[in-house]
KEKE-3310 file (N, C-alpha, C; in steps of 0.2 Angstrom, whole numbers, plus 5000, padded with zeros to 4 digits):
npx = (5004:5010:5019:5010:5003:5013:5017:5005:5004:5016:5012:5001:5007:5015:5005:5000:5010:5011:5003:5010:5015:5024:5025:5013:5001:4993:4979:4973:4961:4963:4958:4951:4961:4969:4981:4996:4997:5007:5018:5016:5018:5031:5038:5035:5042:5055:5056:5054:5066:5076:5072:5073:5087:5092:5087:5093:5106:5106:5102:5111:5122:5139:5154:5166:5162:5155:5152:5135:5133:5144:5144:5132:5136:5146:5139:5131:5141:5146:5135:5134:5146:5143:5132:5137:5147:5140:5131:5137:5147:5141:5127:5123:5119:5105:5100:5105:5096:5086:5093:5099:5088:5083:5094:5096:5083:5082:5093:5092:5080:5084:5095:5089:5080:5090:5097:5088:5075:5061:5050:5048:5040:5024:5009:4991:4986:4996:5013:5028:5040:5054:5052:5056:5055:5044:5036:5028:5034:5047:5044:5037:5048:5056:5048:5047:5061:5060:5051:5059:5069:5063:5059:5070:5076:5067:5067:5079:5081:5069:5056:5064:5070:5064:5069:5079:5075:5074:5087:5101:5094:5078:5072:5075:5066:5055:5062:5070:5060:5054:5066:5067:5055:5055:5065:5062:5059:5071:5077:5067:5065:5078:5081:5070:5071:5084:5084:5073:5078:5088:5082:5074:5083:5090:5079:5075:5087:5089:5080:5086:5100:5104:5114:5127:5127:5117:5122:5134:5128:5118:5127:5132:5121:5119:5130:5126:5114:5118:5125:5115:5107:5117:5119:5106:5104:5115:5112:5100:5105:5113:5104:5097:5107:5111:5099:5100:5112:5116:5128:5132)
npy = (4994:5006:5008:5009:5021:5030:5031:5035:5048:5053:5053:5062:5074:5076:5079:5091:5099:5100:5110:5121:5137:5149:5165:5170:5160:5152:5142:5126:5114:5097:5082:5081:5085:5099:5109:5118:5130:5137:5129:5119:5125:5130:5118:5112:5120:5117:5103:5104:5111:5102:5091:5097:5099:5086:5081:5089:5085:5072:5072:5072:5062:5058:5049:5055:5066:5082:5099:5101:5087:5083:5089:5084:5070:5071:5075:5063:5054:5058:5056:5043:5038:5043:5035:5022:5023:5024:5013:5002:4991:4980:4982:4994:4999:4997:5008:5020:5027:5032:5039:5048:5055:5061:5070:5080:5086:5091:5100:5109:5117:5122:5130:5138:5145:5152:5160:5166:5178:5173:5179:5191:5188:5192:5186:5182:5178:5175:5171:5166:5154:5144:5126:5118:5126:5123:5114:5103:5098:5094:5084:5075:5071:5065:5055:5047:5042:5035:5024:5018:5014:5004:4995:4991:4984:4973:4968:4963:4954:4948:4942:4940:4952:4959:4954:4962:4971:4965:4964:4969:4963:4958:4968:4980:4982:4992:5004:5002:5001:5014:5021:5018:5023:5036:5042:5049:5062:5070:5072:5079:5090:5096:5100:5108:5118:5124:5129:5138:5146:5153:5160:5168:5175:5183:5191:5198:5206:5214:5226:5232:5233:5237:5236:5231:5219:5209:5205:5197:5186:5182:5177:5166:5158:5149:5140:5134:5129:5119:5111:5106:5098:5088:5082:5077:5068:5059:5054:5048:5037:5031:5026:5017:5008:5004:4996:4986:4979:4981:4985:4998)
npz = (5000:5004:4993:4983:4986:4987:4973:4967:4973:4967:4954:4954:4958:4947:4938:4943:4942:4928:4925:4926:4921:4912:4907:4894:4887:4873:4873:4866:4862:4860:4856:4868:4877:4884:4877:4874:4862:4857:4859:4851:4839:4839:4840:4829:4820:4824:4821:4807:4803:4807:4799:4786:4786:4786:4774:4765:4767:4764:4750:4740:4742:4745:4743:4749:4760:4760:4764:4770:4771:4777:4790:4795:4796:4805:4817:4818:4820:4832:4841:4840:4846:4859:4862:4861:4871:4883:4883:4878:4867:4861:4862:4858:4845:4841:4848:4844:4835:4844:4854:4845:4841:4852:4856:4846:4845:4857:4858:4847:4850:4862:4858:4849:4858:4865:4856:4847:4848:4852:4857:4850:4839:4836:4844:4845:4857:4866:4869:4860:4863:4866:4864:4874:4885:4891:4904:4901:4889:4893:4903:4895:4886:4896:4900:4889:4889:4901:4897:4887:4895:4903:4893:4886:4896:4898:4886:4884:4896:4899:4909:4920:4922:4932:4944:4948:4957:4970:4974:4983:4993:4998:5006:5001:4991:4990:4989:4978:4968:4968:4965:4951:4946:4949:4941:4929:4934:4939:4927:4919:4926:4928:4914:4911:4921:4919:4906:4908:4918:4912:4902:4911:4918:4909:4904:4916:4919:4908:4909:4920:4918:4904:4894:4900:4908:4902:4889:4891:4898:4888:4879:4885:4886:4874:4876:4889:4885:4876:4884:4892:4883:4880:4893:4895:4885:4887:4900:4897:4888:4897:4907:4899:4896:4908:4912:4904:4906:4919:4925:4926)
capx = (5000:5014:5022:5005:5001:5019:5016:4999:5006:5020:5008:4997:5012:5017:4999:4999:5016:5010:4999:5015:5015:5028:5023:5006:5000:4986:4977:4969:4958:4965:4957:4949:4966:4971:4988:4999:4997:5014:5023:5015:5020:5038:5040:5035:5047:5061:5055:5055:5073:5079:5070:5076:5094:5093:5085:5098:5112:5105:5100:5117:5127:5145:5159:5169:5157:5157:5146:5130:5133:5150:5141:5127:5139:5150:5134:5129:5147:5146:5129:5135:5151:5140:5128:5142:5151:5135:5127:5142:5149:5137:5120:5122:5117:5098:5098:5107:5091:5083:5097:5100:5082:5082:5099:5095:5077:5083:5098:5090:5076:5088:5099:5084:5078:5095:5099:5082:5070:5054:5044:5047:5034:5017:5004:4985:4984:5001:5020:5031:5045:5057:5048:5059:5053:5037:5037:5025:5038:5052:5041:5036:5054:5059:5044:5050:5067:5058:5048:5064:5073:5060:5058:5077:5078:5063:5068:5086:5081:5063:5053:5069:5073:5061:5073:5084:5071:5075:5094:5104:5090:5071:5071:5076:5061:5051:5067:5072:5054:5054:5071:5066:5049:5057:5071:5060:5059:5077:5078:5063:5066:5084:5081:5066:5074:5090:5081:5069:5082:5092:5078:5072:5089:5091:5073:5075:5093:5089:5077:5090:5107:5103:5120:5133:5126:5114:5125:5138:5123:5115:5132:5133:5115:5120:5134:5123:5109:5121:5127:5109:5105:5121:5117:5100:5105:5120:5108:5095:5109:5116:5099:5096:5113:5110:5094:5102:5119:5117:5135:5133)
capy = (5000:5012:5009:5012:5027:5034:5031:5040:5055:5056:5055:5068:5080:5078:5082:5098:5102:5101:5116:5127:5141:5154:5169:5170:5154:5151:5135:5123:5108:5092:5075:5081:5088:5106:5110:5125:5131:5140:5124:5115:5129:5130:5111:5110:5123:5113:5097:5106:5113:5095:5087:5100:5098:5079:5080:5092:5081:5065:5072:5070:5059:5056:5045:5060:5071:5089:5104:5099:5080:5082:5091:5079:5064:5073:5074:5056:5050:5061:5053:5035:5037:5044:5029:5016:5023:5023:5007:4996:4990:4975:4983:5001:5000:4998:5013:5026:5032:5035:5045:5053:5059:5065:5075:5086:5089:5096:5104:5114:5121:5126:5135:5143:5149:5156:5164:5169:5180:5171:5184:5197:5187:5193:5181:5186:5176:5173:5173:5161:5152:5137:5120:5115:5131:5121:5108:5097:5095:5090:5078:5070:5068:5061:5049:5042:5039:5029:5019:5015:5010:4997:4991:4988:4978:4967:4965:4959:4949:4945:4944:4940:4959:4962:4952:4967:4975:4962:4964:4963:4960:4960:4973:4986:4982:4998:5009:5000:5003:5021:5024:5018:5027:5044:5044:5055:5068:5075:5073:5084:5097:5099:5103:5114:5123:5127:5133:5143:5151:5157:5166:5173:5180:5189:5196:5202:5210:5219:5232:5235:5235:5235:5234:5229:5212:5204:5203:5191:5181:5179:5173:5161:5154:5144:5135:5130:5125:5113:5106:5103:5093:5083:5079:5073:5062:5055:5051:5043:5032:5028:5022:5011:5003:5001:4992:4979:4976:4981:4986:5005)
capz = (5000:5004:4987:4978:4988:4984:4966:4966:4975:4962:4947:4956:4958:4940:4935:4945:4939:4921:4924:4927:4915:4912:4901:4891:4883:4870:4874:4861:4864:4855:4858:4875:4881:4883:4875:4873:4855:4855:4860:4845:4833:4839:4839:4822:4817:4825:4817:4800:4803:4807:4793:4780:4786:4785:4768:4761:4768:4760:4744:4735:4746:4741:4747:4753:4762:4760:4766:4775:4773:4782:4796:4798:4798:4811:4822:4819:4823:4840:4844:4840:4851:4865:4864:4862:4878:4889:4882:4876:4860:4859:4862:4857:4838:4840:4852:4841:4832:4849:4857:4839:4840:4858:4857:4841:4847:4863:4856:4843:4853:4867:4855:4846:4863:4867:4850:4843:4853:4850:4859:4846:4835:4840:4844:4847:4863:4870:4866:4857:4867:4865:4866:4881:4891:4894:4908:4898:4884:4896:4906:4889:4884:4901:4901:4884:4892:4906:4893:4884:4900:4904:4886:4885:4901:4897:4879:4885:4901:4900:4916:4925:4923:4938:4949:4951:4963:4976:4975:4985:4998:4997:5010:4997:4985:4989:4987:4971:4963:4968:4961:4944:4944:4949:4936:4925:4938:4938:4920:4916:4930:4926:4908:4911:4926:4917:4901:4911:4922:4907:4899:4916:4920:4904:4904:4922:4919:4903:4911:4925:4916:4897:4890:4903:4910:4898:4883:4892:4899:4882:4875:4889:4885:4869:4879:4894:4882:4873:4889:4895:4878:4881:4899:4894:4880:4890:4905:4893:4886:4903:4910:4895:4896:4915:4912:4900:4908:4926:4928:4925)
cpx = (5004:5017:5016:5003:5007:5018:5011:5001:5011:5017:5004:5001:5014:5011:4998:5005:5015:5006:5004:5015:5020:5027:5016:5006:4993:4985:4972:4967:4960:4963:4955:4955:4967:4979:4990:5000:5004:5019:5023:5018:5028:5041:5040:5040:5054:5061:5057:5063:5077:5078:5073:5084:5096:5092:5090:5105:5112:5103:5105:5123:5133:5150:5163:5164:5160:5151:5142:5131:5139:5148:5137:5131:5144:5145:5132:5135:5147:5141:5131:5141:5148:5136:5132:5145:5146:5132:5132:5142:5144:5130:5119:5118:5109:5096:5101:5101:5087:5087:5098:5094:5081:5087:5097:5088:5077:5088:5096:5085:5079:5092:5094:5081:5083:5097:5093:5077:5063:5049:5043:5041:5028:5012:4997:4984:4989:5008:5023:5038:5048:5053:5050:5058:5047:5038:5034:5030:5044:5050:5040:5043:5057:5055:5046:5056:5065:5055:5054:5068:5070:5060:5065:5078:5073:5065:5075:5085:5075:5060:5058:5072:5070:5065:5078:5081:5072:5083:5097:5100:5083:5069:5071:5071:5057:5056:5069:5066:5054:5059:5070:5060:5050:5062:5068:5060:5065:5078:5074:5064:5073:5084:5076:5068:5080:5088:5077:5073:5086:5088:5075:5077:5090:5085:5073:5081:5092:5086:5082:5096:5107:5109:5126:5132:5123:5117:5130:5133:5120:5120:5133:5127:5116:5125:5130:5117:5112:5123:5121:5107:5110:5120:5111:5101:5110:5116:5103:5099:5111:5111:5097:5101:5112:5104:5096:5108:5119:5124:5136:5132)
cpy = (5006:5013:5012:5019:5033:5036:5036:5046:5058:5058:5061:5074:5081:5081:5089:5102:5104:5107:5122:5131:5147:5159:5168:5164:5154:5144:5133:5116:5103:5086:5075:5083:5095:5107:5117:5126:5133:5134:5120:5119:5129:5123:5109:5114:5120:5107:5099:5108:5106:5091:5090:5098:5091:5078:5083:5088:5075:5066:5070:5068:5057:5052:5049:5065:5078:5093:5101:5091:5079:5084:5086:5072:5065:5072:5067:5052:5052:5057:5046:5034:5038:5038:5023:5017:5022:5016:5001:4994:4985:4977:4990:5003:5002:5005:5020:5030:5035:5041:5050:5057:5064:5071:5081:5089:5093:5101:5110:5119:5125:5131:5140:5148:5154:5161:5168:5171:5179:5176:5190:5195:5187:5188:5184:5184:5174:5175:5166:5160:5145:5131:5118:5120:5129:5114:5102:5094:5091:5084:5073:5067:5063:5054:5044:5039:5033:5023:5015:5011:5004:4992:4988:4983:4972:4964:4960:4953:4946:4947:4944:4947:4962:4959:4957:4971:4972:4961:4970:4960:4962:4966:4980:4986:4989:5004:5008:5002:5010:5024:5024:5023:5035:5046:5049:5062:5073:5076:5079:5090:5100:5103:5109:5119:5127:5132:5139:5148:5155:5162:5171:5178:5185:5194:5200:5207:5215:5225:5236:5238:5233:5233:5230:5221:5207:5201:5196:5185:5178:5175:5167:5156:5148:5138:5131:5126:5119:5108:5102:5097:5087:5079:5074:5067:5057:5051:5046:5037:5028:5024:5016:5006:5000:4995:4985:4976:4976:4982:4994:5009)
cpz = (5000:4997:4982:4980:4986:4977:4964:4968:4970:4956:4948:4956:4951:4936:4937:4942:4932:4920:4925:4921:4916:4906:4900:4887:4880:4870:4868:4864:4858:4858:4865:4879:4879:4882:4874:4865:4853:4855:4853:4839:4833:4838:4832:4818:4818:4821:4809:4799:4802:4801:4787:4780:4784:4777:4763:4761:4764:4753:4739:4739:4742:4746:4751:4754:4762:4762:4771:4777:4778:4789:4799:4800:4804:4817:4823:4822:4831:4843:4845:4845:4858:4867:4865:4869:4883:4889:4881:4869:4857:4858:4860:4850:4838:4843:4849:4838:4838:4852:4851:4838:4846:4858:4852:4843:4853:4862:4852:4846:4858:4864:4852:4852:4865:4862:4847:4848:4850:4851:4855:4840:4839:4839:4847:4855:4868:4867:4865:4862:4864:4868:4873:4886:4893:4898:4905:4893:4888:4900:4901:4887:4890:4902:4895:4886:4896:4902:4890:4889:4902:4898:4885:4890:4900:4891:4880:4890:4902:4907:4921:4927:4930:4945:4952:4957:4970:4977:4978:4991:4997:5001:5006:4991:4985:4986:4980:4966:4963:4964:4953:4942:4945:4945:4932:4928:4937:4931:4917:4920:4929:4919:4908:4915:4923:4911:4903:4914:4917:4904:4904:4918:4915:4904:4910:4922:4914:4905:4916:4922:4908:4893:4893:4904:4905:4893:4885:4894:4893:4878:4879:4888:4880:4872:4884:4890:4879:4878:4892:4890:4879:4887:4898:4890:4883:4896:4902:4891:4892:4906:4906:4895:4903:4915:4908:4903:4916:4929:4928:4932)
residu = (MET:ASP:ILE:GLU:GLN:SER:PHE:THR:ASN:THR:MET:ASN:ASN:LEU:TYR:GLN:ILE:SER:GLY:VAL:GLU:VAL:GLY:GLN:HIS:SER:HIS:ARG:GLN:MET:GLY:GLY:PHE:GLN:VAL:HIS:ALA:GLN:VAL:LEU:ILE:THR:SER:ARG:VAL:VAL:ILE:ALA:ILE:LEU:SER:SER:LEU:ALA:ALA:VAL:ALA:ALA:ARG:ASP:SER:GLN:THR:ILE:PRO:THR:GLY:SER:GLN:ASN:PHE:VAL:GLU:TYR:VAL:LEU:GLU:PHE:ILE:ARG:ASP:LEU:THR:ARG:THR:GLN:ILE:GLY:GLU:GLU:GLU:TYR:ARG:PRO:TRP:VAL:PRO:PHE:ILE:GLY:THR:LEU:PHE:PRO:PHE:ILE:PHE:VAL:PRO:ASN:TRP:SER:GLY:ALA:LEU:PHE:PRO:TRP:ARG:ILE:ILE:GLN:SER:PRO:HIS:GLY:GLU:LEU:ALA:ALA:PRO:THR:ASN:ASP:ILE:ASN:THR:THR:VAL:ALA:LEU:ALA:SER:LEU:THR:SER:VAL:ALA:TYR:PHE:TYR:ALA:GLY:LEU:ARG:LYS:LYS:GLY:LEU:SER:TYR:PHE:GLY:LYS:TYR:ILE:GLN:PRO:THR:PRO:VAL:LEU:LEU:PRO:ILE:ASN:ILE:LEU:GLU:ASP:PHE:THR:LYS:PRO:LEU:PRO:LEU:SER:PHE:ARG:LEU:PHE:GLY:ASN:VAL:LEU:ALA:ASP:GLU:LEU:VAL:VAL:SER:VAL:LEU:ILE:PRO:LEU:VAL:PRO:LEU:VAL:VAL:PRO:ILE:PRO:MET:MET:LEU:LEU:GLY:PRO:PHE:THR:SER:ALA:ILE:GLN:ALA:LEU:ILE:PHE:ALA:THR:LEU:ALA:ALA:ALA:TYR:THR:GLY:GLU:SER:MET:GLU:GLY:HIS:HIS)
# end
């Protein structure tokens, strides 16, 4: 009962947190759910950017890459090395697409929020912002990581995967269960908090000291945004590797 109550409380807290809003948002009803229209707009912009880059790079592939193909292959090699390091040489290949989707989808919105002032685009009922500036986006990404974590363990070990919850002693069963189910929390809050903090610091300092302080802070934004994307992708790969190997 204690485990069930703790899980219920965690889900209720996540539901309440999903209502957190920063700035003005335009809401739309989709399938009985209320969504932030600005997040859908900026997410589609990011997806269009990534799809266009991939299409341009693959349009005229050459044995010796140049231009955009060279850049895309460099990014792919970086993601492949990151996945191999965290998951292992034998199991990493099927997970490159997953990590390779998470990293650019977080990296590009973070950079767009740091470099492009979304708020200058006028919206009738709200303001535009980077998708990762919305807690619902970061929770969704963290939830996908949690699903991948369980799927990888079950696919590798079958039902014997659940035996880890009573290791090294059955007394730790509640703690081990809570550990797995709370892993999405730090993932989502870390990403959301850092992106939000960066935007809030700049927006607060600009009216106070318009020229002296905000510019260095804005230049620091792309660096911290890239670090957050790297941390999220690294932890996602590490959790997946842990569920399959149990040695991380």
